[in-house]
N, C-alpha and C positions, 0 to 999 in steps of 0.2 A: 363969495363965489364970483368968478369972472362971468362977464356977459356971455362969452363964447360957451362956457360950460353950462350956463343956465339954458342956453338955446339947445344944446345937445340933449339935456334932460327932457325939455319940453317936447322935442321931436320924438324921443323914445316913448314918452307918455302917449303922444298922439298915435304912434304905431300900435301900441298895446290896445288903446281904445278901439282903433279900427279893426284889429284882429278880434277883439271881443265882440264887436258889432257883427262880425261875420260868423264867428264860431257859435256864439250863444243861440241865435235863432236856429242855426243848423242842429245844434244839440237838442233844443226844444222840439224841433220837428221830428228828429230821430226818436226821442223819448216817446212822443205822441204816437208815432207810427209803430214803435215797438210795443207800446201798451195796447194799441188797437189790434196788433197781430197776436199778442198774448191772449186778449179777450176772444179773438176769433178762434185761435187754437183751442182755447178752453171750451168754447161752444162746440167746435168740431169734435173734440174728445167726448163731450157730453152726448152729442148726437150718436157717436159711434157706440158708446156704452148702452145707450137706449136701444139701438139696433140689436146689439148682442143680447139684451134682455128679451127682446122679441123672439130671437132664435130660441132661447131657453124656454120661453113660454110655449112656443109652437111645438118644440120637441116633447115637452111633458104632456101637451094635449094629444099628440099622436100616440104616446105611450099609455094614455089613460084607459083605453079599451081596444080590444081587437077590432070591434065594429068601427071605431073612429079611424083606425088605420086603413081598414078596407075602404071606407067611404072616401078618404083623401086619395088613396091609391087609384081608385076608380074614377076620380075626377068629380065626385059629388061635392057641391059647395057646403062647407061647414060654417054656420053662422058665427061671426066674430073672427073668422080667419080667411077673409076674402077682401081685405082692405075696407071692410064695412064697419069696423069699430076702431076706436083709438083707446089706448090704455095709458093711464097716468099714475100707476102704482110705484114708479121709480122717480125720485126727485130729479128735477132739472128739465123736464119736458114730457113728451108723449111718444108713443110708438104704435105701429100697426103691423099686421101680419097677413100674409097670403100663402095658402097651400096651393100647389099645382102638381099634377101627376107627372111622373117621369123624372128624368129623360129616358131611363130604361124601365123595363117591366119590374114591378114590385119595388118601385122607388117613388119617393115624394120629395118635391123641392119646397123648402121653406124660404120665403123672401120676407125679410123684416126691415122696416125703415124707422129710424129714430130722428126726432126733430127737437131741437132745444126749445126752451120755454119762450124765447122771443121770436121763434119761427124764422130765424135767419140762417140756420145751418141744418142740413138734412144729410144723413148717411144711410146707406143701404147695404145689407149683407145677404148673400144667397148660399144656402147649404142644402146639399142633397143627402138624404138618408135612405137607407135600405133596411127593410125588416128581415133580418137574418138570424133565425133562431139558433142556428148551428154554425157559428163563425169559424170553426176550426175542426180538424179531424180528431183531436184529443182535447177533451174538456175536463176540468177538475174543479169541484166546488170548494176544495180546500187546497192543501199543498200538493205538489206533484214532483215526484222523482223521475226525471227523464233520463233513462239509462239504456241498458241493452235489450229491454223488452220489445221495443218497437223502433222501426225506422220510418219516419213519417214524411210524406211527400204532398206537395201541391197546396198546403194550407198551414196556418200557424197553430202553435200550441198555446193554450190559454189557461190560466189558473187564477182563482180568486185569492190565493195566498202565495207562498213562495214556490219557485221552481228551482230545483236542484239538478244540475246536469252532471251526470256521473257515468262511469263505465265506458263502453265503446262510444257513447255519444259525446264525450268530452272533446274528441278530435274532429267531430262533425259540427259545422257551423250553419247548418240548416235543420229544420225550417226556422222561421221567426218564432220567438218566444216572448210572450207578454204576461206580466205578473202585476197584480195590484200591490205586491210587496217587493220581493227582491229575486232576481235571477242570478243564481250563484253557481259555483262549481268550476272545475278545471284549474290549471295552474300555468304560470308563465304565459306563453303566447296563446294558450287555450283558456285563460282565465276570463270569466264573465264579470259581473259586477263585484268589485272588491271593496266598495265603500258604503254598502248598505243603501239606505234611502237618500243619502246625500248626493247632490249632483256631482258629476254627470250621471244620468240614469239610463243611458243607452250608448251603444256603439254605432247606432244608426244603420246597422246591417242585419244583426241577428237577434239581439236581446233588448228588451225594454222593461226596466223596473219602475215601480210607482206609476203604473199605466192604468188609465180608466178602462179596465177590462169590462166588456158588456156583461150584463146580468145573464145568468143561466135561464133557460126556458123553464116555465112551469108547465109540465106536461099534463094534458087533459087525460088522466088515466081512465076516467069513466068512458069517454068516447073511444079511446084506444081499445079498451076491453070489449066494448059493445061491438066494435068492428070485427074483432077476432071471433067473437061469438057467432056473428052472422056468417062469417066465412068458413067456420069449422076449423079455425086455427087457434082456439083457446085451449091452453093446457094440453097441447098435443104431445103424446108419448106413444112410441110404437115398439120399443125394445124390450118386449116382454120375454123373449127368448133370444138365444145367441145367434141363430141362423134361421132365417124365416123369409117366406114370400109375403111381404106386408100388404095388407088390404089396400087396394087402389093403386098399387105400384105396378109398373110393367112386369111382364113375366121374367122370372129369373130369381136367383137366390141373392138375398141382401144380408148384410152382416152387421153384427154388433161385437166388434173385436177390440182387444187391447191395442192401443196406439203403437204403430210400427211393427206389429207382429201378426201372425195368422192364428193366434190363440183367441178363442172365444172369451168375451168379457164375462167375468164372474157375476153372479146375481148379487144384489137385486137389480132389475132393469126398469123399475117402475118410473124412473125419472129420465129415461134415455129416449132421445130422438135419433134413431139410427138411419144412416144413408139418406140424409135429407136431400142430397143431390138428385135422387130419383123420385122424390115425392111429387105427385102430379101437380101440386100447387106451388112448388118451390120457386118457380120463376115468374109467378103471377104478380109480383110486387104488392103483396098483401101485408097486413099487420098480423104478426104472431105475438101471442101474449101468454105469459106463464105467471101464475100467482106465487109460485114457489121456486125451487131450484130446477136447473136444466143441465143435462149432460148431452152434448152433441157427440155421437159416436158413429162408427162406420167400419169399413173394411180396412185391410192393411194398406200401407202406402202404395200408390200407383195402381190401386185396384179399380178406381173410378167410383167406388161405393162409399163415398164419404160426405163432406159438407159441400153444399151448393145451394144457397138461398139468396134470392133477390127480394128484398122487402124490409119491413121494420120489425125488429125483435125487441120486445119488452120483457125482461126477466126481472121480476121483483125480488127474487132471492139471489143465490149464488149461481154463477154461470161457469161451466167447465168445458173446455174444448179437449176432446180425446181422440181426434182423428185429423187427417190432412184435408186440404182443399181440392175442389174439382171444378170450379166454375171459372170460365174464361171469357167474360163479356168484353165487347168493344165499348169503351167509356168515353164520355166527353171530358176534356181537360179544362179546368177553370182558366179563363182568359188571363188572369193575373197570377197564375201559378209561378211564373218566373220570379216574382217578388221574394219568394222563399229562398232564393239561391244567390243573393248578392255576394255572400261569402260561403263557399262550399266546404273548404278545409282550412287548416291553419294558415296556409299561404296560397290557396287557390280560390279563384273568383269566377263569376259568370263571364264568359267570353263569347266570341263568335264561333268557337268550336261547338260542333253538334254533339248531342247525347252525353253531356256532362251529368244529366239527371233525366228522369223519365219524361219523355215527350219534348226534350230540349230541342229547339229549332234555331239556335243561335243566340246572340246577345239580347237578353230581355225579350225573348220570343219563345212561344210554345206552339206545338201542333194542336190542332183542334181535337183529335182523338188519339187514343192509345189502346192497343190490343193486348189486354191482360192475358197472359199465358202464351203469347206469341212474340212479345217484344221485351227488350231489356235496354240497358244503357251502360256506359263505361263504368266499370267497377261494380255493376249490379250482378244479380244472380243469373243463371242461364234462363233463357226466355221461357222455357216450360215451367219454371218455378215462380213466375210472376202471376200465376192464376190466383184466384181468391176463393175463400169459402163463403164469405158473407158480403153482399153488396147492398148497402142501405144503412139505416140508423140503428145502432145497437145501444140499448140502455140496460145497465146492470145495477140493480138496487143494492146488491151485496158485493161479493168479491168476484173477480175474473181470474180464472186459473187456466193456463195452457200447460198441459202435461207434457212430459218428455216424449219426443218423437211425434208429437202432433204438429206437424209443419203446416201452419195455416197463415194466410195473409188476408187483408180486408180492404174493401173499397167503400168509403162512406165516412161515417162519424162514429166514434166510440165514446160513450159517457159512462164511466164507472164511478159509483158513489163510494165504494169500498176500496180495497187494495187490488193491485194487478201483480200477478206472479207468472213469469214465463220460465218454465223449467227446461226449455231447450238450451243446450250448451252450444254456443257458437252459431246458433240459428236465430235470427231476429225476425219478428213478424212485421211485414210491410203494411203500411196503412196509406192508401191513396184517397185523398180528400175529394168529396163530392159536395160542392157548395150549394147545390140545388135542393138538397133534402129538406131543409127547414121550411120551404115554401108551402108544403102540403101537410106538415106535421101538426096534429091537433095540440095547440098550446093555449094557455090562459093569459099570457102576457105578450107584450110587443117588445122585441129585442132590436134596438136601432143601432146600426153601425153607420158612421159618417163616411160618405164616399168622396165628398168634395166640399170646399169652403172657398168663397171668394167675395170680395167687395165689388158691388156693381153700381151703376148709375141709378139714382132714385127714380121712381116712377113719376110720370106726369099726371097721374090720377089725382083729383082733388081730395084733400083731407076732409073728413067729416067732423 
């Protein structure tokens, strides 16, 4: 090899060595930094998971007893849930929990902080829960066929099993529908979940399959029955004859007639509650309780001698509606009622246009009140036909049957354990949700609904 060529090779070797001297330390530094970042990320993830474990523990504590929920809601300190204890049952570190009341009435905020085992990373999560025994206007402990029986407003439909949308409801894309299993039904542009429990499980507007539907309330039937006994509303029947001036009623003749006619209802009448609209206690917001079956009867349509009750109705047997409605209260509209109408029809959505649905006040806005029996909405019935027969919580341990020509609507919540049959052809029963009912309902369990979730900055309070 010539000297000149050897010199060129040597120069190349020197250049390579210089480059290596520059690159190798940089690579070592980068690897070290990346490793440190990976360890930091791992610790951060561990801390976050610990905070989530704290939220879960706090939620189950709130659900453990109604007295626990009441104490937390009222701002009473609960030992172990005021950052006064640390928990180490989850590998990787510790966590602590604090309960605080609010921000709204009947709400509790859980703040949970997680810290990795080397105490170098801390993450905090804050969740607001509300105790809402009746989270929707229609509740089903099993499967639910949502068809032409009802048209539901202001609150979601929930089922512990499948929801099947059929009939007139196929072309309506309100309200929201939540199922622990599958929301199905409809075809083409009106189709709901078509792939079962496989993702995607929602259209993010109307239906949610495989959803953690809240538990149903465990009603305190003993307390409910005792209240009815004290108020004189236990097993109340008055339809012993077809036309009568009932004891305690205002002067006048009151009726027990066949729905939609002027013909007297045939005997027997021993399970009839006739002309509830004129019962002296019908608007007192009391608890009414029946151990067996109940038939609500009254006069012919537009007579004014039919159904009109504000209160809680507990029917342990079958419940039959055999007359129209006569009650027109001014009611409070849930503040978040607009959430039910993100999609209204197959190609119609919530817009700035007013009155697309009851109490609609523009895009994602609702009015505070609605006058039942004196107001309607675009595509709704005449104003006079928006009155209701029952305003409150209705529990039916058996079947609910609405006979032909018994044109009745409802305000509140309906929970039917058995089947629902509406024999009115072309006439649907409106149900307007009242989300406040569950707050005073005697129940044996706590039903938590999550109102908000967010990550927050950790507290400066010292760890114990």
